FIROFI-345271 format. One record per atom (N, C-alpha, C, O, CB): x, y, z; atom name; residue in one letter; residue number from 1. Coordinates in pm, 1 decimal, padded with zeros to 6 digits, m for minus. Atoms other than C-alpha are relative to their C-alpha. Glycine has a CB too. Example, Ala and Ser with C-alpha at 12.3 -4.5 7.8 and 13.67 -1.06 7.14 Angstrom:
00089.0 | m00119.0 | 00000.0 | N | A | 1
01230.0 | m00450.0 | 00780.0 | CA | A | 1
00090.0 | 00120.0 | 00000.0 | C | A | 1
00193.6 | 00118.1 | 00066.5 | O | A | 1
m00099.2 | 00002.7 | 00124.6 | CB | A | 1
m00082.0 | m00119.0 | m00006.0 | N | S | 2
01367.0 | m00106.0 | 00714.0 | CA | S | 2
m00077.0 | 00109.0 | 00073.0 | C | S | 2
m00026.1 | 00219.8 | 00089.9 | O | S | 2
00041.4 | 00046.2 | m00141.5 | CB | S | 2
END
This chain:
m00044.6 | 00094.3 | m00101.9 | N | M | 1
10306.6 | m05925.0 | 13157.3 | CA | M | 1
00118.5 | 00059.4 | 00074.4 | C | M | 1
00203.3 | 00126.9 | 00016.0 | O | M | 1
00037.5 | m00136.5 | m00062.9 | CB | M | 1
m00108.8 | m00052.8 | m00080.9 | N | S | 2
10537.9 | m05839.2 | 13441.8 | CA | S | 2
00105.4 | m00108.0 | 00024.7 | C | S | 2
00084.8 | m00226.2 | m00002.5 | O | S | 2
m00053.7 | 00054.3 | 00133.6 | CB | S | 2
m00108.4 | 00092.0 | m00033.5 | N | E | 3
10864.4 | m05993.8 | 13552.0 | CA | E | 3
m00040.8 | m00085.2 | 00119.9 | C | E | 3
m00108.2 | m00036.6 | 00210.8 | O | E | 3
00131.3 | 00077.7 | 00030.0 | CB | E | 3
00035.1 | 00089.2 | m00110.5 | N | A | 4
10829.2 | m06295.6 | 13782.8 | CA | A | 4
00067.7 | 00045.2 | 00128.5 | C | A | 4
00182.8 | 00088.9 | 00127.1 | O | A | 4
00039.4 | m00145.0 | m00032.6 | CB | A | 4
m00052.7 | m00032.8 | m00131.9 | N | K | 5
10876.8 | m06228.6 | 14155.0 | CA | K | 5
00026.3 | m00129.0 | 00075.3 | C | K | 5
m00045.2 | m00227.7 | 00057.8 | O | K | 5
m00097.7 | 00091.3 | 00078.9 | CB | K | 5
m00030.7 | 00115.8 | m00082.8 | N | S | 6
11036.2 | m06472.6 | 14396.6 | CA | S | 6
m00056.2 | 00021.6 | 00140.2 | C | S | 6
m00027.0 | 00121.8 | 00205.5 | O | S | 6
00153.0 | m00025.1 | 00005.3 | CB | S | 6
00059.0 | m00004.8 | m00133.7 | N | V | 7
10839.7 | m06541.8 | 14715.5 | CA | V | 7
00016.2 | m00137.4 | 00063.2 | C | V | 7
m00038.0 | m00236.1 | 00013.4 | O | V | 7
m00151.0 | 00042.6 | m00005.1 | CB | V | 7
m00014.8 | 00125.1 | m00074.0 | N | N | 8
10945.5 | m06810.6 | 14962.8 | CA | N | 8
00056.0 | m00112.8 | m00087.6 | C | N | 8
00022.2 | m00229.3 | m00067.0 | O | N | 8
m00134.3 | m00041.8 | 00058.4 | CB | N | 8
m00059.5 | 00100.3 | 00088.3 | N | G | 9
11144.9 | m06990.4 | 14690.9 | CA | G | 9
m00084.3 | m00035.2 | m00120.7 | C | G | 9
m00043.3 | m00118.6 | m00201.4 | O | G | 9
00027.0 | m00123.1 | 00076.5 | CB | G | 9
00088.1 | 00023.4 | 00113.8 | N | F | 10
10856.3 | m06988.1 | 14441.5 | CA | F | 10
m00006.9 | 00125.8 | m00085.4 | C | F | 10
00015.7 | 00236.3 | m00036.1 | O | F | 10
m00141.3 | m00042.1 | 00047.1 | CB | F | 10
00011.2 | m00113.6 | 00090.7 | N | L | 11
10807.2 | m06765.5 | 14138.2 | CA | L | 11
m00146.3 | 00034.9 | m00022.5 | C | L | 11
m00229.4 | m00052.7 | m00046.9 | O | L | 11
00069.2 | m00030.3 | m00134.0 | CB | L | 11
00134.2 | m00050.7 | 00027.4 | N | I | 12
10496.3 | m06551.1 | 14096.7 | CA | I | 12
00004.3 | 00059.3 | m00140.1 | C | I | 12
00079.3 | 00153.7 | m00165.0 | O | I | 12
m00046.7 | 00107.0 | 00107.9 | CB | I | 12
m00003.9 | m00048.3 | 00137.6 | N | S | 13
10425.2 | m06497.4 | 13727.8 | CA | S | 13
m00141.4 | 00019.6 | m00053.7 | C | S | 13
m00237.4 | m00041.8 | m00007.2 | O | S | 13
00078.0 | m00097.6 | m00089.3 | CB | S | 13
00129.4 | m00029.3 | 00061.2 | N | Q | 14
10145.3 | m06361.0 | 13513.6 | CA | Q | 14
m00003.7 | m00064.7 | m00137.8 | C | Q | 14
00088.5 | m00048.4 | m00217.7 | O | Q | 14
m00024.7 | 00154.2 | m00009.8 | CB | Q | 14
00018.5 | 00064.4 | 00130.2 | N | A | 15
10016.1 | m06563.4 | 13218.8 | CA | A | 15
m00052.7 | 00103.0 | m00100.0 | C | A | 15
m00092.7 | 00213.2 | m00062.2 | O | A | 15
m00097.7 | m00121.4 | 00011.1 | CB | A | 15
00047.2 | m00089.8 | 00105.6 | N | K | 16
09916.8 | m06407.7 | 12886.7 | CA | K | 16
m00145.7 | 00040.0 | 00017.8 | C | K | 16
m00186.6 | 00147.3 | m00026.5 | O | K | 16
00018.0 | m00065.1 | m00134.9 | CB | K | 16
00142.1 | m00030.0 | m00020.0 | N | D | 17
09549.8 | m06424.3 | 12989.6 | CA | D | 17
m00025.6 | 00090.1 | 00121.1 | C | D | 17
m00140.9 | 00119.8 | 00152.7 | O | D | 17
m00077.5 | m00128.9 | 00016.0 | CB | D | 17
00013.6 | m00089.7 | m00113.5 | N | G | 18
09617.1 | m06201.0 | 13292.0 | CA | G | 18
m00010.5 | m00068.4 | 00134.5 | C | G | 18
m00009.6 | m00001.6 | 00237.9 | O | G | 18
m00117.7 | 00084.3 | m00019.2 | CB | G | 18
00008.4 | 00075.3 | m00124.9 | N | Q | 19
09588.2 | m06476.4 | 13552.4 | CA | Q | 19
00140.2 | m00014.8 | 00060.5 | C | Q | 19
00240.1 | m00010.1 | m00011.2 | O | Q | 19
m00064.7 | m00139.7 | m00024.0 | CB | Q | 19
m00126.3 | 00013.5 | m00072.3 | N | W | 20
09861.0 | m06522.6 | 13816.7 | CA | W | 20
00020.5 | m00143.5 | 00044.2 | C | W | 20
m00074.7 | m00211.9 | 00081.6 | O | W | 20
00003.6 | 00093.9 | 00121.0 | CB | W | 20
m00036.3 | 00136.6 | m00034.9 | N | W | 21
10043.9 | m06848.9 | 13891.5 | CA | W | 21
00115.1 | m00001.6 | 00098.5 | C | W | 21
00197.8 | 00089.6 | 00100.3 | O | W | 21
00036.5 | m00079.2 | m00124.8 | CB | W | 21
m00115.1 | 00028.4 | m00084.8 | N | V | 22
10279.3 | m06983.9 | 14157.6 | CA | V | 22
00074.5 | m00113.3 | m00068.7 | C | V | 22
00019.4 | m00221.5 | m00089.0 | O | V | 22
m00042.3 | m00037.8 | 00149.0 | CB | V | 22
m00082.0 | 00097.6 | 00071.7 | N | D | 23
10560.6 | m07169.9 | 13981.5 | CA | D | 23
00121.8 | m00038.9 | 00082.5 | C | D | 23
00166.2 | 00036.2 | 00169.3 | O | D | 23
00044.0 | 00055.8 | m00136.2 | CB | D | 23
m00125.9 | 00039.8 | m00061.9 | N | S | 24
10861.8 | m07367.5 | 14097.2 | CA | S | 24
00113.9 | 00072.3 | m00071.7 | C | S | 24
00093.5 | 00132.7 | m00177.0 | O | S | 24
00019.4 | m00155.3 | m00005.6 | CB | S | 24
m00116.5 | m00062.7 | 00062.6 | N | A | 25
11211.3 | m07239.1 | 14020.2 | CA | A | 25
00027.6 | m00062.9 | m00137.0 | C | A | 25
00088.2 | 00000.7 | m00223.2 | O | A | 25
00124.2 | m00013.2 | 00091.2 | CB | A | 25
m00018.2 | 00068.5 | 00127.5 | N | G | 26
11213.0 | m07494.6 | 13735.6 | CA | G | 26
m00108.1 | 00031.7 | m00102.5 | C | G | 26
m00103.4 | m00017.7 | m00215.1 | O | G | 26
00004.4 | m00147.2 | 00022.9 | CB | G | 26
00104.4 | m00040.2 | 00093.0 | N | G | 27
10902.4 | m07339.9 | 13578.9 | CA | G | 27
m00126.9 | m00082.6 | 00004.2 | C | G | 27
m00218.0 | m00059.5 | m00075.3 | O | G | 27
00053.1 | m00003.9 | m00135.0 | CB | G | 27
00119.7 | 00084.3 | m00010.7 | N | E | 28
10647.8 | m07603.1 | 13685.5 | CA | E | 28
m00109.7 | 00075.1 | 00076.2 | C | E | 28
m00082.9 | 00135.2 | 00180.3 | O | E | 28
00033.4 | m00134.8 | 00071.1 | CB | E | 28
00112.7 | m00063.5 | m00068.9 | N | N | 29
10303.1 | m07468.0 | 13779.3 | CA | N | 29
m00029.7 | m00075.4 | 00128.3 | C | N | 29
m00051.9 | m00196.4 | 00126.4 | O | N | 29
m00125.6 | 00004.5 | m00090.7 | CB | N | 29
00026.6 | 00059.8 | m00130.9 | N | I | 30
10246.4 | m07532.0 | 14149.0 | CA | I | 30
m00144.1 | 00027.7 | 00042.7 | C | I | 30
m00213.3 | m00062.2 | 00090.6 | O | I | 30
00098.9 | 00054.4 | 00105.8 | CB | I | 30
00135.6 | m00037.5 | m00041.4 | N | A | 31
09921.5 | m07342.1 | 14215.7 | CA | A | 31
m00050.8 | 00113.0 | m00088.5 | C | A | 31
00027.3 | 00192.9 | m00140.2 | O | A | 31
m00002.9 | 00042.4 | 00149.5 | CB | A | 31
00060.6 | m00106.6 | 00078.9 | N | G | 32
09679.9 | m07116.7 | 14031.7 | CA | G | 32
m00101.8 | m00057.5 | m00094.5 | C | G | 32
m00121.3 | m00179.0 | m00098.2 | O | G | 32
00105.7 | 00078.1 | m00077.3 | CB | G | 32
m00024.8 | m00143.7 | 00014.7 | N | P | 33
09538.7 | m06947.6 | 13847.6 | CA | P | 33
m00068.6 | 00080.7 | 00109.9 | C | P | 33
m00165.8 | 00036.2 | 00171.0 | O | P | 33
m00047.7 | 00048.1 | m00136.9 | CB | P | 33
00054.7 | m00093.7 | m00096.6 | N | F | 34
09468.9 | m06653.1 | 14077.5 | CA | F | 34
m00036.6 | 00128.9 | m00071.9 | C | F | 34
00030.4 | 00166.4 | m00168.1 | O | F | 34
00100.5 | 00027.1 | 00114.8 | CB | F | 34
00042.8 | m00122.1 | 00067.6 | N | P | 35
09284.5 | m06333.4 | 13982.7 | CA | P | 35
00093.8 | 00118.4 | 00024.1 | C | P | 35
00100.4 | 00210.1 | m00057.7 | O | P | 35
m00138.6 | 00036.4 | 00044.8 | CB | P | 35
m00089.1 | m00112.1 | m00030.4 | N | T | 36
09540.7 | m06105.0 | 14150.6 | CA | T | 36
00137.7 | m00051.1 | 00041.4 | C | T | 36
00153.4 | m00164.4 | 00086.9 | O | T | 36
m00059.9 | 00088.4 | 00111.4 | CB | T | 36
m00135.9 | 00032.5 | m00041.6 | N | E | 37
09912.7 | m06102.0 | 14216.4 | CA | E | 37
00005.6 | m00019.5 | 00151.5 | C | E | 37
00076.2 | m00107.6 | 00200.7 | O | E | 37
00098.2 | 00110.6 | m00043.8 | CB | E | 37
00001.6 | 00010.0 | m00146.5 | N | A | 38
09842.3 | m06049.3 | 14587.6 | CA | A | 38
m00048.7 | m00137.3 | 00046.2 | C | A | 38
00002.8 | m00191.2 | 00144.2 | O | A | 38
m00089.0 | 00109.8 | 00059.7 | CB | A | 38
00050.5 | 00133.1 | m00035.2 | N | S | 39
09646.0 | m06375.6 | 14600.7 | CA | S | 39
00107.9 | m00105.9 | m00019.8 | C | S | 39
00125.9 | m00193.5 | 00064.8 | O | S | 39
m00124.1 | m00034.7 | m00084.2 | CB | S | 39
m00106.9 | 00095.9 | 00028.5 | N | A | 40
09932.3 | m06569.0 | 14440.7 | CA | A | 40
00113.1 | 00013.2 | 00101.5 | C | A | 40
00169.5 | m00087.3 | 00144.9 | O | A | 40
00054.2 | 00020.3 | m00142.6 | CB | A | 40
m00105.4 | m00022.3 | m00099.0 | N | I | 41
10184.2 | m06410.4 | 14679.5 | CA | I | 41
m00040.4 | m00057.2 | 00135.3 | C | I | 41
00041.9 | m00116.5 | 00205.0 | O | I | 41
00031.2 | 00150.0 | 00012.9 | CB | I | 41
00048.7 | 00052.2 | m00127.7 | N | E | 42
09970.2 | m06502.4 | 14979.3 | CA | E | 42
00012.0 | m00152.4 | 00005.3 | C | E | 42
00052.6 | m00208.0 | 00107.3 | O | E | 42
m00146.0 | 00042.3 | 00022.8 | CB | E | 42
m00009.9 | 00146.5 | 00004.4 | N | V | 43
09957.2 | m06868.4 | 14871.4 | CA | V | 43
00146.4 | m00043.1 | 00004.0 | C | V | 43
00181.6 | m00134.7 | 00078.2 | O | V | 43
m00069.1 | m00055.9 | m00127.1 | CB | V | 43
m00141.6 | 00036.5 | 00003.8 | N | A | 44
10330.5 | m06883.1 | 14792.6 | CA | A | 44
00066.9 | 00019.0 | 00135.9 | C | A | 44
00159.6 | m00054.1 | 00170.6 | O | A | 44
00072.8 | 00082.5 | m00105.6 | CB | A | 44
m00062.5 | m00027.6 | m00129.3 | N | S | 45
10413.5 | m06739.4 | 15133.5 | CA | S | 45
m00022.7 | m00111.1 | 00101.7 | C | S | 45
00053.3 | m00122.2 | 00197.9 | O | S | 45
m00052.3 | 00129.8 | 00055.3 | CB | S | 45
00025.9 | 00108.7 | m00094.7 | N | V | 46
10261.7 | m07042.1 | 15310.7 | CA | V | 46
00039.8 | m00137.0 | m00053.5 | C | V | 46
00033.9 | m00235.4 | 00020.2 | O | V | 46
m00145.7 | m00001.4 | 00036.9 | CB | V | 46
m00045.2 | 00127.1 | 00055.2 | N | L | 47
10386.8 | m07314.8 | 15076.1 | CA | L | 47
00138.9 | m00033.6 | 00053.5 | C | L | 47
00216.5 | 00055.9 | 00087.0 | O | L | 47
00001.0 | 00004.7 | m00154.4 | CB | L | 47
m00131.7 | 00043.9 | m00043.3 | N | E | 48
10688.2 | m07520.7 | 15180.7 | CA | E | 48
00066.9 | m00075.6 | m00113.3 | C | E | 48
00005.2 | m00158.0 | m00180.7 | O | E | 48
m00009.4 | m00087.9 | 00126.7 | CB | E | 48
m00077.6 | 00070.7 | 00101.1 | N | L | 49
10960.6 | m07636.9 | 14946.8 | CA | L | 49
00030.0 | m00140.5 | 00049.3 | C | L | 49
00058.9 | m00161.2 | 00167.2 | O | L | 49
00130.8 | 00075.8 | m00032.9 | CB | L | 49
m00039.0 | 00136.6 | m00034.3 | N | E | 50
11022.5 | m08010.3 | 14939.4 | CA | E | 50
00146.0 | m00015.3 | m00037.2 | C | E | 50
00185.5 | 00010.1 | m00151.0 | O | E | 50
m00089.5 | m00106.9 | m00073.2 | CB | E | 50
m00142.1 | 00018.6 | 00024.4 | N | H | 51
11389.6 | m08085.4 | 14973.9 | CA | H | 51
00029.0 | m00148.7 | m00015.8 | C | H | 51
m00030.7 | m00231.1 | 00053.4 | O | H | 51
00084.5 | 00061.0 | 00114.6 | CB | H | 51
m00033.8 | 00142.0 | 00016.0 | N | P | 52
11543.9 | m08411.0 | 14851.6 | CA | P | 52
00063.7 | m00055.5 | 00127.6 | C | P | 52
00124.8 | 00018.1 | 00205.0 | O | P | 52
00095.5 | m00019.6 | m00119.9 | CB | P | 52
m00060.1 | 00064.7 | m00116.0 | N | A | 53
11652.4 | m08659.8 | 15115.2 | CA | A | 53
00152.2 | 00012.0 | m00007.6 | C | A | 53
00208.8 | 00008.1 | m00116.9 | O | A | 53
m00042.9 | m00148.8 | 00008.5 | CB | A | 53
m00146.1 | m00012.2 | 00002.6 | N | P | 54
12016.4 | m08621.3 | 15217.9 | CA | P | 54
00064.3 | m00125.7 | m00054.8 | C | P | 54
00016.9 | m00236.9 | m00031.2 | O | P | 54
00054.1 | 00029.3 | 00139.7 | CB | P | 54
m00071.4 | 00114.5 | 00057.6 | N | K | 55
12260.2 | m08842.6 | 15032.3 | CA | K | 55
00086.1 | m00065.5 | 00107.1 | C | K | 55
00141.5 | 00001.1 | 00194.6 | O | K | 55
00087.3 | 00043.8 | m00120.9 | CB | K | 55
m00081.5 | 00074.6 | m00094.4 | N | R | 56
12437.4 | m09113.3 | 15224.5 | CA | R | 56
00145.8 | 00009.2 | m00040.0 | C | R | 56
00179.7 | 00013.8 | m00158.2 | O | R | 56
m00044.8 | m00146.5 | 00007.4 | CB | R | 56
m00143.1 | m00001.9 | 00025.4 | N | R | 57
12810.0 | m09099.8 | 15257.9 | CA | R | 57
00055.8 | m00141.1 | 00011.2 | C | R | 57
00003.0 | m00224.7 | 00084.5 | O | R | 57
00071.9 | 00095.0 | 00097.8 | CB | R | 57
m00065.8 | 00130.0 | m00009.5 | N | G | 58
13037.6 | m09395.6 | 15205.9 | CA | G | 58
m00068.4 | m00105.0 | m00084.2 | C | G | 58
m00159.6 | m00076.9 | m00162.0 | O | G | 58
00004.7 | m00045.6 | 00142.9 | CB | G | 58
00053.4 | 00111.8 | 00078.9 | N | K | 59
12962.7 | m09733.7 | 15060.7 | CA | K | 59
m00128.4 | m00051.9 | 00061.7 | C | K | 59
m00142.7 | m00055.8 | 00183.9 | O | K | 59
00103.2 | m00113.7 | m00010.8 | CB | K | 59
00122.7 | 00061.5 | m00047.7 | N | D | 60
12618.0 | m09887.1 | 15084.5 | CA | D | 60
00029.9 | m00140.9 | 00046.4 | C | D | 60
00105.2 | m00213.7 | m00018.2 | O | D | 60
m00108.5 | m00000.3 | m00109.4 | CB | D | 60
m00017.0 | 00137.5 | m00049.9 | N | K | 61
12606.4 | m10203.6 | 15292.1 | CA | K | 61
m00125.0 | m00077.1 | m00035.7 | C | K | 61
m00228.8 | m00061.7 | 00028.5 | O | K | 61
00026.0 | m00003.6 | 00155.4 | CB | K | 61
00116.4 | 00077.2 | 00044.2 | N | S | 62
12374.8 | m10440.4 | 15110.3 | CA | S | 62
00019.8 | m00145.4 | 00026.0 | C | S | 62
m00068.0 | m00226.0 | m00004.8 | O | S | 62
m00027.5 | 00022.3 | m00146.7 | CB | S | 62
END
């Protein structure tokens, strides 16, 4: 197994069975398995990270 590569904010890693996965930075499987590393990199390059909504400043008016 090789070291995970970072592509577009996602990690490309190889499982023990030789298949390739696109994982989040937290280790969650996002997509896969793929037969080649190039396939996983291609998918990761078009994925978009979801960012949390911005936090509000000040007191909430309820």
